[in-house]
N, C-alpha and C positions, 0 to 999 in steps of 0.2 A: 414526298414522291415514292420513297421506298415502302410506304405502307401499302401501296397497291400491288406490289410484287409478291407473287407466291413463292415460298421457299422451295427450292429444288433439292437442297442438300442440308443435312444436319451435321453439326459438330458431333463427335462421339458422345459426349455427355448428354446432349439433347436427344440423341437417338436412344441411349440407354434409358433415359427418363420416359420417353414416349413409349418404349416397349415394356417398361416396368421391370428392367433387369439391373443387376448390380454392375458396377464398373468392371470388376474382374471377369465376370461372365461375358460382358460385352466385348472386351478386348480379346478374350479367348475365341469368341465367334469370328471376330475380324481376322485374327491371326491364322485361324484354321481355314479361312476362305469361305466359311459357311454363310457369313453375312456379306452382302454386297458392300463394297467400299471402293473409294477412289483416292489415290494419293496425288496431292498437288504439292510438289516439293516435299517438305517434311510433314505437311498437314494431311490429316485423314478426314475424309468426308463420306457420309453415307447418303446415297440418293434416296430421297423420300419415297418416291413411287416404287423403287425396287425393294425398299424395306417393307412397304405395305404388302407387296406381292409375296415376299418371303413369309411375313406373318400369316397371310391368307393361306399359303401352302401348308403351314404348320397347324392351322386351325380349321382346315376344310373338312374334317371328319374322315379323311382318308386313312387315318392312323388309329389303330386300336390302342388301348392302354398298354398292352404288352409290347407293342412296337416301340413305345417311348421308353421302355425300361432297358437298362444295360443288358448286354447279352448274358452276363453271369447271372443276373437275376432270373432271366428266362430259363436258363439251364438248370438252376437250382430249383425253380418252381416246377419244372417238368420232372426232375428227379424226385421231388417230394410227392408229386401227383402219382408217379409210377409206383412209389412205395405205399401209397394209401390203400388200406384194405377195408372193405365195408363189412 
């Protein structure tokens, strides 16, 4: 009977595997609040649909490559470009 039920939540390890990320990165995303998660007692669960929406928001093309780089990278790149002489 459970074969007909659609999963509504993942365990953390399942969500990490589905998203293709490491365990440490996954728990960092959960701890920072960036990833949607629900606590049920001591258990952590990740809602499947909210995870899909989060992934879509990160891959929707709204971000340029520079937006995904740390701010120090962007600052250094800008400084380097400013010093460039043709």
